[in-house]
N, C-alpha and C positions, 0 to 999 in steps of 0.2 A: 228703305227706312233704316235698316240695320246698319248699312254703310254710313249713313248720315250720323247716326248715334255714335258709331265708332269714331268718326272724324271729330265730332264735337268733344268727345272724351279726350282724344289725343290733343286737341287744341287747349283744353283746360289744363291738362298735364304740363304742356309746354309753358303756358302762362304762369303756372305755379313755380316752375323751375326758374323762370326769368325774374320772379318777384324776390328771389333770394339775393338780396343786395349786400349782404354782409361782407363779401370778399371782392365786390366789384370796385374797380377804380379805372380812371382814365389818366394816362401819363402824357403830358405835352412836352416833347423833347425840344422842339424849336419854338414856334410861336402859334398862339391861338388868337384869332382876330375878333374884334367887336362884331356882334351880330351872330356869332356862333352859338350853338345850343348844345349843352351837355345833358344827356338823358341816361339815368341809371334807374332801372326798374320803372316805376311810375313817377319818378321824381325828375324835375327838369330845372336846369339853371341856365339863364341867358348870360352871355359874356358881353360886357359893355366896352371894355378897353382891351387893347392888345396886351397879352401877357406871355412871358417866356418861362420855360422850365418849371412847370408846376404840375401837381397831381390833384385830381378831383376824386373824392370818394364820398360815399353816403355815411352820414354820422348824425344820429339823433334827429331824424326827420328833415334833414337838409343836406344838400350837396356842398361839401366843404372843400376849399382850395388851400393847399399847402405847398410851399416851395420845395423843389427837388434840390438835394444837395449834391 
């Protein structure tokens, strides 16, 4: 029982760390194809059309796409 409690506490700690989406981003250097899914924390964005050289990041409740320069 003690080991299960310890494991649950560790799982909650890891989930809290993963929820910190302030610095998270996904850089697409070549191409991301339609049907792909971007997940940042508990937020998800489905990609409809192929896109090249973009970054995805969490901003104000949504995953935002910006071109890479």
